[in-house]
C-alpha positions as CSV (number, residue, x, y, z in Angstrom):
1,M,0.1,0.2,-0.1
2,A,1.4,3.5,-1.0
3,L,1.2,6.0,1.6
4,P,2.0,9.5,-0.6
5,A,2.5,12.7,1.3
6,T,1.3,15.0,-1.5
7,L,-1.1,15.5,-4.0
8,D,1.3,14.9,-6.7
9,E,2.6,12.1,-5.0
10,A,-0.8,10.6,-4.9
11,V,-1.3,11.0,-8.7
12,D,2.1,9.4,-9.1
13,A,1.3,6.2,-7.3
14,L,-1.8,5.9,-9.0
15,A,0.0,6.4,-12.6
16,A,2.4,3.7,-11.8
17,E,-0.3,1.4,-10.6
18,P,-3.1,1.6,-13.0
19,A,-5.1,-0.8,-11.1
20,A,-4.7,0.8,-7.5
21,V,-7.5,2.2,-5.7
22,P,-7.2,5.3,-3.7
23,V,-8.6,5.2,-0.3
24,A,-9.1,7.7,2.6
25,G,-12.0,6.8,5.0
26,G,-12.6,3.4,3.3
27,T,-16.5,3.3,4.5
28,D,-17.7,2.4,1.0
29,L,-14.5,0.7,0.1
30,M,-14.4,-1.6,2.7
31,A,-18.2,-2.3,2.3
32,A,-17.6,-3.5,-1.4
33,V,-14.7,-5.6,-0.4
34,N,-16.4,-7.5,2.5
35,G,-19.4,-7.8,-0.3
36,G,-17.2,-9.6,-2.4
37,L,-17.9,-6.7,-5.1
38,L,-14.4,-5.3,-5.4
39,R,-10.7,-7.1,-4.9
40,P,-8.3,-4.3,-5.3
41,T,-4.8,-5.3,-6.1
42,A,-3.2,-2.3,-4.8
43,L,-4.2,0.6,-2.5
44,V,-3.1,4.3,-2.3
45,G,-3.7,5.7,1.1
46,L,-4.8,9.5,1.1
47,G,-4.5,9.9,5.0
48,R,-1.3,11.5,5.1
49,V,-2.1,14.5,2.0
50,A,-2.7,17.3,4.3
51,E,-3.8,19.7,1.4
52,L,-6.7,17.4,0.8
53,R,-8.3,17.6,4.6
54,G,-9.2,21.2,4.5
55,W,-10.4,24.0,2.5
56,E,-10.0,27.8,1.2
57,Y,-11.5,30.4,-0.4
58,R,-10.8,31.5,-3.7
59,D,-12.2,33.7,-6.3
60,G,-16.0,33.7,-4.7
61,H,-15.7,30.0,-4.1
62,A,-15.0,27.3,-1.4
63,L,-12.2,24.9,-2.5
64,L,-13.2,21.8,-0.3
65,G,-10.4,19.0,-0.1
66,A,-11.5,15.5,-0.9
67,C,-10.4,14.1,2.3
68,L,-12.8,16.2,4.4
69,T,-14.9,13.9,6.9
70,H,-18.4,14.3,7.5
71,A,-17.6,15.0,11.2
72,R,-15.4,17.8,10.1
73,M,-18.1,19.3,7.6
74,G,-20.8,19.1,10.5
75,R,-19.0,21.6,12.6
76,P,-20.0,25.0,13.2
77,D,-17.1,26.8,11.3
78,F,-17.8,24.9,8.0
79,A,-21.5,25.3,8.6
80,A,-21.2,29.0,8.4
81,L,-19.4,28.5,5.3
82,M,-21.6,25.9,3.5
83,P,-25.0,25.3,5.6
84,G,-26.2,22.7,3.3
85,L,-22.9,20.6,3.2
86,A,-22.9,20.6,6.9
87,A,-26.7,19.9,7.3
88,A,-25.9,16.7,5.2
89,A,-22.7,15.7,6.8
90,R,-24.6,15.7,10.0
91,T,-27.0,13.2,9.0
92,A,-24.6,10.6,7.1
93,G,-25.0,8.1,10.0
94,P,-23.5,7.1,13.2
95,P,-20.3,8.3,14.5
96,Q,-17.7,6.0,12.6
97,I,-19.4,6.9,9.4
98,M,-19.1,10.2,10.1
99,N,-15.7,10.3,11.5
100,A,-14.2,8.1,8.7
101,G,-16.4,9.1,5.6
102,T,-15.4,11.9,3.4
103,L,-16.5,14.0,0.7
104,G,-14.8,12.5,-1.9
105,G,-15.6,9.0,-1.2
106,N,-19.5,10.5,-1.2
107,I,-18.7,11.5,-4.7
108,I,-16.6,8.8,-6.4
109,S,-19.1,6.0,-4.9
110,G,-22.0,8.0,-6.6
111,S,-24.6,6.0,-4.4
112,P,-28.0,7.8,-5.0
113,T,-28.3,7.9,-1.2
114,G,-25.2,10.0,-0.7
115,D,-26.2,13.0,1.1
116,T,-23.9,15.5,0.0
117,L,-24.6,14.9,-3.6
118,P,-28.0,16.6,-3.7
119,V,-26.4,19.7,-2.1
120,L,-23.6,19.5,-4.5
121,A,-25.9,19.2,-7.5
122,A,-28.2,22.4,-5.9
123,L,-25.0,24.5,-5.4
124,E,-24.0,23.8,-9.1
125,A,-20.3,22.8,-7.9
126,S,-17.6,21.5,-10.1
127,L,-14.8,19.0,-9.4
128,V,-11.1,19.2,-9.7
129,I,-9.2,16.7,-11.2
130,A,-5.7,16.2,-10.5
131,G,-3.7,14.1,-13.3
132,P,0.1,13.2,-13.8
133,G,2.5,16.1,-14.5
134,G,0.5,18.7,-12.1
135,A,-2.4,18.6,-14.8
136,R,-5.7,19.9,-13.5
137,R,-9.3,20.1,-15.0
138,D,-12.5,21.1,-13.8
139,V,-15.7,18.7,-14.2
140,P,-19.2,19.6,-13.3
141,V,-20.3,17.4,-10.7
142,S,-23.2,16.2,-12.6
143,D,-21.3,15.4,-15.3
144,L,-19.3,13.1,-13.4
145,L,-22.3,11.4,-11.6
146,V,-24.2,10.6,-14.8
147,G,-21.3,9.4,-16.6
148,R,-20.5,12.1,-19.3
149,E,-16.8,12.7,-17.7
150,Q,-14.9,9.9,-16.1
151,L,-11.6,9.7,-14.4
152,S,-8.7,8.5,-16.5
153,P,-5.9,6.3,-15.4
154,G,-3.5,8.2,-13.0
155,E,-6.3,10.9,-12.2
156,L,-7.6,11.5,-8.9
157,L,-10.6,13.6,-7.4
158,A,-8.6,16.4,-5.3
159,Y,-11.2,19.1,-4.7
160,A,-14.8,20.3,-4.9
161,R,-15.4,24.0,-6.0
162,V,-18.3,25.2,-4.5
163,P,-19.7,28.7,-5.1
164,L,-20.3,30.7,-1.9
165,L,-23.8,32.2,-2.4
166,H,-23.8,33.8,1.4
167,A,-27.6,32.7,1.7
168,P,-29.6,30.5,3.4
169,Q,-29.3,26.5,2.3
170,T,-31.3,23.7,3.8
171,F,-31.1,20.1,3.4
172,L,-33.8,17.3,4.7
173,K,-34.1,13.8,4.1
174,A,-36.6,11.1,5.2
175,T,-35.1,7.6,6.2
176,G,-36.3,4.4,6.1
177,R,-35.4,0.9,7.0
178,T,-32.4,0.3,4.2
179,G,-29.7,1.1,7.1
180,P,-28.7,3.7,9.4
181,G,-29.4,7.2,8.2
182,R,-29.9,5.9,4.9
183,A,-32.3,8.6,2.8
184,V,-35.2,7.2,0.9
185,A,-35.6,10.6,-0.3
186,S,-33.7,13.9,0.4
187,V,-34.1,17.8,-1.0
188,C,-31.7,20.5,-0.8
189,V,-32.8,23.9,-1.3
190,A,-30.5,27.0,-1.7
191,L,-31.2,30.5,-2.2
192,D,-29.1,32.7,-4.9
193,P,-30.3,36.3,-3.9
194,A,-27.7,37.6,-6.6
195,H,-29.2,35.6,-9.5
196,R,-32.6,35.9,-7.9
197,E,-32.6,32.3,-8.1
198,V,-34.3,29.5,-5.9
199,R,-32.2,26.0,-6.5
200,C,-33.5,22.7,-5.5
201,A,-32.2,19.2,-6.2
202,V,-33.6,15.8,-5.0
203,G,-31.8,13.0,-3.9
204,A,-32.0,9.1,-3.5
205,I,-34.9,8.5,-5.5
206,A,-32.9,8.1,-8.9
207,P,-29.4,7.1,-9.5
208,V,-28.2,10.6,-9.8
209,P,-29.6,13.8,-8.0
210,L,-32.5,15.3,-10.2
211,R,-32.7,19.3,-10.6
212,P,-36.6,20.1,-11.1
213,L,-35.9,23.4,-13.4
214,E,-39.0,24.4,-14.1
215,A,-40.2,24.2,-10.2
216,E,-37.3,26.4,-9.4
217,Q,-38.1,29.0,-11.9
218,W,-41.8,29.1,-11.0
219,I,-41.1,29.7,-7.8
220,S,-38.3,32.3,-7.9
221,S,-40.4,34.3,-9.6
222,L,-42.8,34.5,-6.9
223,V,-40.2,35.6,-4.1
224,D,-39.8,39.1,-2.9
225,W,-36.0,39.3,-3.6
226,D,-36.0,42.8,-2.4
227,G,-38.2,42.6,0.5
228,A,-38.4,39.9,3.0
229,R,-37.9,37.1,0.6
230,T,-41.3,35.4,1.7
231,V,-44.0,33.4,-0.5
232,H,-47.6,32.8,0.1
233,P,-48.1,29.5,2.4
234,E,-50.1,28.1,-0.7
235,A,-47.0,28.7,-2.9
236,L,-45.1,26.3,-0.9
237,T,-47.3,23.4,-1.0
238,A,-47.6,24.0,-4.7
239,F,-43.8,24.0,-4.8
240,G,-43.4,20.8,-3.1
241,D,-46.2,19.2,-5.4
242,Y,-44.3,20.6,-8.4
243,V,-41.1,19.3,-7.3
244,A,-42.6,16.0,-6.5
245,M,-44.4,15.8,-10.0
246,T,-41.3,16.8,-11.7
247,C,-39.1,14.0,-10.2
248,I,-41.8,11.3,-10.0
249,P,-44.0,11.8,-13.1
250,D,-47.3,10.3,-14.1
251,P,-46.7,7.2,-16.0
252,E,-46.9,7.5,-19.9
253,P,-50.0,6.8,-21.3
254,D,-50.2,3.1,-23.1
255,P,-49.4,3.6,-26.8
256,G,-52.2,1.0,-27.8
257,T,-55.1,2.3,-25.7
258,G,-53.9,5.8,-24.3
259,E,-54.9,4.8,-21.0
260,I,-52.4,5.9,-18.2
261,A,-51.5,3.4,-15.5
262,A,-51.9,4.1,-11.5
263,L,-48.8,5.0,-9.9
264,S,-48.0,2.1,-7.4
265,P,-48.9,2.7,-3.8
266,G,-45.2,2.9,-3.0
267,L,-44.4,5.7,-5.6
268,I,-47.6,7.6,-4.3
269,H,-46.0,7.4,-0.8
270,L,-42.4,8.6,-2.0
271,R,-44.1,11.4,-4.1
272,R,-45.9,12.8,-0.7
273,T,-42.8,12.4,0.9
274,V,-40.5,14.4,-1.7
275,A,-43.6,17.1,-1.7
276,A,-43.0,17.8,2.0
277,L,-39.4,17.6,2.2
278,A,-39.2,20.3,-0.9
279,R,-42.2,22.4,1.1
280,R,-40.3,22.0,4.4
281,A,-36.8,23.0,2.8
282,L,-37.9,26.1,1.1
283,G,-40.1,27.4,3.9
284,R,-37.0,27.0,6.3
285,A,-34.6,28.8,3.8
286,L,-37.1,31.6,3.2
287,S,-37.5,31.9,6.9
């Protein structure tokens, strides 16, 4: 197992052993190994790479190291910087998961229930990928999650570049019986006063976070951006329903008969859950 001390050393170690797997907290990696889904031939440990465990301000953005743990992101000083990510990190699971699991691991694993993913999607974050020879490239987080971009051999996720909106952000999730803290649905709402936008992303109900863009545009047009940033309570309810219908639409009509099948009871319940989360998340952000 290689134990590099710098980011460039970590990239060199991966380039020298293309089959090697980088590991920081190892929460998802060890679950895959224990489940027989992965048998890495070599590991590159990132625990000594100090530059990946912190964050810094740069050009109106926060540059977040990929090895930031959920526990670290949940602390008050980070919450003042990134309230949405802090709220998501605090719900990631039991203490052993929060202390070991990392932002980068959440992104690379790409699990639909990854709590930070809808927050990063709503904030329109990008990822800084480090490559051999000091190469760096930026990739929209959504492009990596949907597979439009992939890491090449020798590349490593180094940072998440997140815009600082200086406005309220909320994250809420509903959990079920699938595991400790594991979401069945989650919603992030972020206000962007500079662009007079409400941003929203829904997690856990699809392979990647969903952005209900039409619902965002509709509710953004109703917010009093120059005043109290409030909307009528009925608009909150309508927004929740709009988000839920967008993310969990009715089935398509049957091509032969034109009939529309009814949603299953499970999807009806999930739609109601998403609507309630979106309504509450927006209400808290505006309050």
